[in-house]
C-alpha positions in Angstrom: -42.1 -39.1 -44.0 -38.5 -40.2 -44.2 -37.8 -37.7 -47.1 -39.6 -35.0 -45.2 -37.5 -35.7 -42.1 -34.2 -35.5 -44.1 -35.3 -32.2 -45.5 -36.0 -30.9 -42.0 -32.6 -32.1 -40.8 -30.8 -30.4 -43.7 -32.6 -27.2 -43.0 -31.6 -27.4 -39.3 -28.0 -28.1 -40.3 -28.0 -25.1 -42.7 -29.0 -22.9 -39.8 -26.8 -24.4 -37.1 -23.6 -24.9 -39.1 -23.0 -21.2 -39.7 -23.9 -20.5 -36.0 -21.4 -23.2 -34.8 -18.7 -21.8 -37.1 -19.3 -18.3 -35.8 -19.0 -19.5 -32.2 -15.8 -21.4 -33.1 -14.2 -18.3 -34.7 -15.5 -15.7 -32.2 -13.2 -15.2 -29.2 -14.8 -13.3 -26.3 -12.6 -10.8 -24.6 -11.2 -12.2 -21.3 -12.8 -15.6 -21.7 -10.9 -18.5 -23.0 -12.2 -22.0 -21.9 -9.4 -24.5 -21.4 -9.2 -28.3 -21.6 -9.4 -30.0 -18.2 -6.1 -31.0 -16.7 -4.7 -34.5 -17.5 -5.4 -35.8 -14.0 -9.1 -35.2 -14.3 -11.0 -38.4 -14.9 -14.4 -39.4 -16.2 -14.3 -42.9 -14.7 -16.3 -44.4 -11.9 -16.9 -42.1 -8.9 -16.1 -43.0 -5.3 -19.0 -44.3 -3.3 -20.0 -44.4 0.3 -21.0 -47.8 1.8 -24.0 -46.1 3.4 -26.2 -43.7 1.3 -29.3 -41.8 2.1 -30.5 -40.9 -1.4 -33.6 -39.0 -0.4 -32.1 -36.5 2.0 -34.9 -34.0 1.6 -37.4 -36.5 3.0 -35.6 -36.7 6.2 -34.6 -33.0 6.5 -36.3 -30.2 8.4 -36.0 -26.5 7.8 -34.6 -24.1 10.4 -35.1 -20.3 10.3 -37.1 -20.5 7.1 -37.4 -17.1 5.4 -34.9 -15.4 7.7 -31.6 -16.8 6.2 -31.1 -15.8 2.6 -28.3 -18.0 1.2 -26.7 -19.4 4.4 -23.5 -20.6 2.7 -21.3 -21.9 5.5 -21.8 -22.8 9.2 -19.9 -22.4 12.5 -21.0 -23.6 15.9 -20.4 -21.9 19.2 -21.0 -24.8 21.7 -20.7 -22.5 24.8 -23.4 -20.2 23.6 -25.5 -22.7 21.7 -25.4 -20.6 18.5 -25.0 -21.6 14.9 -23.5 -18.8 12.8 -23.9 -18.4 9.0 -23.1 -15.8 6.4 -26.1 -14.6 4.3 -26.5 -13.1 0.8 -27.7 -9.7 2.1 -24.4 -9.1 3.9 -25.5 -10.2 7.4 -23.8 -12.8 9.6 -26.7 -14.3 11.5 -26.9 -16.7 14.3 -29.4 -19.4 15.0 -30.1 -20.9 18.4 -29.5 -24.6 18.7 -31.8 -26.5 18.9 -34.5 -23.9 19.2 -34.0 -22.3 15.8 -34.5 -18.6 16.8 -32.7 -16.3 14.3 -30.8 -13.1 15.2 -29.0 -10.5 13.1 -25.5 -10.6 14.5 -23.1 -8.5 12.4 -23.1 -6.9 8.9 -19.9 -7.2 6.9 -21.0 -5.0 4.0 -20.2 -7.6 1.5 -21.1 -11.3 0.9 -19.9 -13.5 3.8 -19.2 -17.1 2.8 -16.8 -19.1 5.0 -17.2 -18.7 8.7 -15.2 -20.1 11.7 -15.1 -19.3 15.4 -12.0 -17.4 16.7 -10.4 -18.1 20.0 -11.8 -14.9 21.6 -15.4 -15.8 20.7 -15.4 -13.7 17.6 -15.8 -14.9 14.0 -13.4 -15.1 11.1 -15.2 -14.5 7.9 -14.2 -15.1 4.3 -16.2 -12.4 2.5 -16.3 -13.0 -1.2 -16.6 -9.2 -2.0 -14.2 -7.8 0.6 -11.6 -10.3 1.8 -10.6 -12.0 5.0 -12.4 -10.4 7.9 -12.3 -10.6 11.7 -15.6 -9.9 13.5 -15.0 -9.3 17.2 -17.4 -10.4 20.0 -18.5 -6.8 20.1 -19.3 -7.1 16.4 -16.6 -4.8 15.1 -15.6 -5.8 11.6 -11.9 -5.6 10.7 -10.2 -6.3 7.4 -7.3 -8.7 7.8 -6.3 -9.2 4.1 -7.6 -8.5 0.6 -4.5 -9.4 -1.5 -1.4 -11.6 -1.5 1.7 -11.2 -3.5 0.2 -8.1 -5.1 -2.8 -10.0 -6.5 -6.2 -9.0 -5.0 -8.8 -11.5 -3.9 -11.8 -11.7 -6.2 -13.7 -14.4 -4.3 -12.5 -15.1 -0.8 -14.2 -18.4 0.0 -13.3 -21.1 2.6 -11.7 -20.6 6.0 -10.5 -22.4 9.1 -8.3 -21.5 12.2 -5.5 -23.7 13.6 -4.9 -24.1 17.3 -2.0 -21.6 17.2 -4.3 -18.9 15.7 -3.1 -19.2 12.1 -5.9 -18.6 9.7 -6.0 -20.8 6.6 -8.3 -19.7 3.8 -8.9 -19.8 0.0 -9.5 -17.4 -2.8 -11.6 -19.3 -5.2 -10.6 -17.1 -8.1 -8.4 -14.0 -8.4 -10.1 -13.2 -11.7 -13.9 -13.6 -11.2 -16.2 -12.4 -8.5 -18.9 -14.5 -6.8 -21.5 -13.0 -9.2 -19.5 -14.5 -12.1 -18.4 -17.7 -10.4 -20.1 -19.8 -13.1 -17.9 -18.1 -15.7 -14.8 -19.2 -13.7 -16.2 -22.8 -13.8 -16.9 -22.6 -17.5 -13.4 -21.2 -18.3 -11.8 -24.1 -16.3 -8.5 -22.3 -15.6 -6.7 -22.4 -12.3 -7.4 -19.0 -10.7 -7.5 -20.2 -7.1 -5.1 -20.0 -4.2 -4.7 -21.5 -0.7 -3.3 -19.0 1.8 -2.5 -18.4 5.4 -2.7 -15.3 7.6 -0.6 -15.0 10.7 -2.4 -12.6 13.2 0.9 -12.0 15.1 2.8 -10.6 12.1 -0.3 -9.8 9.9 1.5 -11.6 7.1 -0.5 -13.3 4.3 1.4 -16.2 2.6 0.4 -18.1 -0.5 0.7 -21.9 0.2 -0.6 -23.3 -3.0 -1.5 -21.6 -6.3 -3.0 -22.6 -9.7 -6.0 -24.3 -8.0 -9.3 -25.0 -9.8 -11.9 -23.1 -7.9 -10.3 -23.4 -4.4 -13.1 -23.8 -1.9 -13.5 -25.2 1.6 -10.6 -25.8 4.0 -10.4 -27.8 7.3 -7.4 -28.1 9.6 -6.7 -31.7 10.8 -7.3 -32.6 14.4 -3.6 -33.2 15.0 -2.8 -29.8 13.5 -0.2 -31.3 11.1 -2.1 -30.7 7.9 -5.2 -29.3 6.4 -7.6 -30.5 3.7 -8.8 -28.2 0.9 -11.3 -28.6 -1.8 -11.1 -27.9 -5.6 -14.7 -27.7 -6.7 -14.2 -28.0 -10.5 -11.9 -31.1 -10.2 -14.2 -32.9 -7.7 -11.3 -33.5 -5.4 -9.9 -32.6 -2.0 -6.2 -32.5 -1.2 -4.1 -32.5 1.9 -1.5 -29.7 2.5 1.0 -30.4 5.2 1.7 -27.5 7.6 4.1 -29.4 9.9 6.7 -32.2 10.0 8.9 -33.6 7.3 6.2 -33.1 4.6 5.7 -29.4 5.5 4.7 -27.5 2.4 3.8 -30.5 0.3 0.4 -31.4 -1.3 -0.9 -35.0 -1.6 -4.1 -36.7 -2.6 -6.9 -36.9 0.1 -9.9 -38.0 -1.9 -10.7 -37.5 -5.6 -13.3 -38.4 -8.2 -16.0 -37.4 -5.8 -19.6 -38.1 -6.9 -20.2 -34.3 -6.9 -18.5 -30.9 -6.7 -17.1 -30.2 -3.3 -17.7 -26.9 -1.5 -17.0 -26.5 2.2 -15.4 -29.2 4.4 -15.6 -29.4 8.2 -14.1 -31.8 10.8 -16.7 -33.0 13.3 -14.5 -33.8 16.3 -15.4 -37.4 16.1 -13.1 -38.8 13.5 -14.8 -37.6 10.3 -14.7 -34.8 7.8 -18.0 -33.7 6.3 -17.7 -32.5 2.6 -20.6 -30.5 1.2 -21.4 -31.5 -2.4 -22.9 -28.5 -4.2 -24.1 -30.7 -7.1 -23.8 -34.2 -8.3 -21.8 -35.3 -11.3 -24.1 -35.6 -14.4 -23.8 -36.4 -18.1 -24.5 -32.7 -18.8 -21.5 -31.7 -16.6 -19.3 -34.4 -18.1 -20.0 -32.9 -21.6 -19.3 -29.4 -20.3 -16.0 -30.3 -18.7 -14.9 -32.5 -21.6 -15.5 -30.0 -24.4 -14.3 -26.4 -24.1 -16.3 -25.5 -27.3 -19.5 -26.4 -25.5 -18.5 -24.3 -22.5 -17.9 -21.4 -24.8 -21.3 -21.9 -26.4 -22.9 -21.9 -23.0 -21.0 -18.8 -22.0 -22.2 -16.9 -25.1 -25.8 -18.1 -24.7 -25.9 -16.9 -21.1 -25.4 -13.4 -22.4 -29.0 -13.5 -23.7 -30.9 -16.3 -21.9 -30.6 -18.3 -18.6 -29.1 -21.6 -19.4 -30.0 -24.4 -17.0 -27.0 -26.1 -15.5 -28.6 -29.4 -14.5 -27.8 -29.0 -10.8 -29.1 -31.9 -8.7 -28.1 -34.6 -6.3 -26.3 -32.2 -4.0 -25.7 -33.1 -0.4 -22.9 -34.2 1.9 -20.3 -37.0 2.2 -18.5 -38.0 5.4 -15.1 -39.5 5.2 -12.5 -40.8 7.6 -9.3 -38.9 8.6 -7.6 -40.8 5.7 -10.2 -39.8 3.1 -12.2 -43.1 3.1 -15.9 -42.6 2.4 -18.3 -43.5 5.3 -21.7 -42.1 4.5 -23.5 -39.9 2.0 -26.7 -37.8 1.9 -28.0 -36.6 -1.4 -31.3 -35.9 -3.1 -32.3 -35.4 -6.8 -34.2 -32.3 -5.8 -31.3 -30.8 -3.8 -28.9 -28.2 -5.5 -26.2 -25.9 -4.2 -25.7 -27.4 -0.7 -22.6 -25.5 0.3 -21.8 -26.2 3.9 -22.5 -29.0 6.3 -21.7 -29.3 10.0 -22.5 -32.0 12.6 -23.8 -30.6 15.9 -24.7 -33.3 18.4 -26.9 -35.8 16.7 -27.9 -33.5 13.9 -26.3 -32.8 10.5 -26.9 -29.1 9.5 -26.4 -28.0 5.9 -26.6 -24.6 4.3 -27.3 -23.4 0.8 -26.2 -20.7 -1.6 -29.8 -20.0 -2.7 -32.4 -21.2 -0.1 -33.7 -19.0 2.7 -33.1 -21.6 5.5 -30.7 -24.1 7.0 -31.7 -27.7 6.8 -31.0 -30.4 9.4 -31.1 -34.2 9.5 -31.6 -36.1 12.7 -28.8 -38.7 12.4 -30.3 -41.0 15.0 -33.2 -41.6 12.6 -31.0 -41.9 9.5 -30.5 -45.3 7.9 -27.1 -44.1 6.7 -25.9 -43.8 10.3 -27.9 -46.6 12.0 -26.0 -49.2 9.8 -22.9 -48.7 11.9 
């Protein structure tokens, strides 16, 4: 048997070696995977002192079948509506706590990040179109689709400061949402953090060369904002006022998963959506550009599983210290989370509903 096994292995190597050599020598046009930056670490991840590791068991579905890909969430407390952008181009709203779903406004693209405007309208980061303003009468207006002569390819996260300034991200100026996994596999800094001033209609680039720039949340004291870089599993603080104005510093890094949107809950915590947990498969992908190149080429012919699991949400203090976490092995692509009253609502890039957790019944919160 041993001799037979050796023969089989030799045969496999004879087949795989030329294939590996071909992959190594072949350079796809416009795709060049890069090594991860030096600051990226494969060490121990940060952990929360309280963890609900079976989040799906304590979750209930809201609007099932009516909300395709509800990526981000915004809450209108006055009207009792939860707004979300869907994969079919509609911004829909869901009554809270009733769960009734209404078509509200159609952007014509793929709405991702959403946040309430001062006039009761909605600011939308539309991946396909750009930064949009939807008025209370549902009129859709394009605010910006380029900065410094470079067009947006994947407008993603958004928040609004008290003075009306809009802060938002373009996850990639190279790849669209349809090809977002290619941007991840290439691991090059195509993202930007920007601001839009409604009074001057000027768009400014605040930080560039970001690795899949994603969610953004203005701090409650309006002196800074926190933005996420999905690929690097980190969130950083950008100062918008004071002596540190214009500088970036660490907020939280080495997260247990890949951060998506981030929201402040008005009660002293930021909630960071984790689209997937860190796994051995993802460690291998990030560590070896050759493997990412192989996956990229294979996906031209077959669907390659990416091992997405243990998605969820982590809450942290205003200083970035973990407080609680909700994950589940069966949960993938949780993209936006928002605390409304005693419930944690979370969206998804792929499901057809919003999920919610009653925090009064959660062991992760009852341990306070």
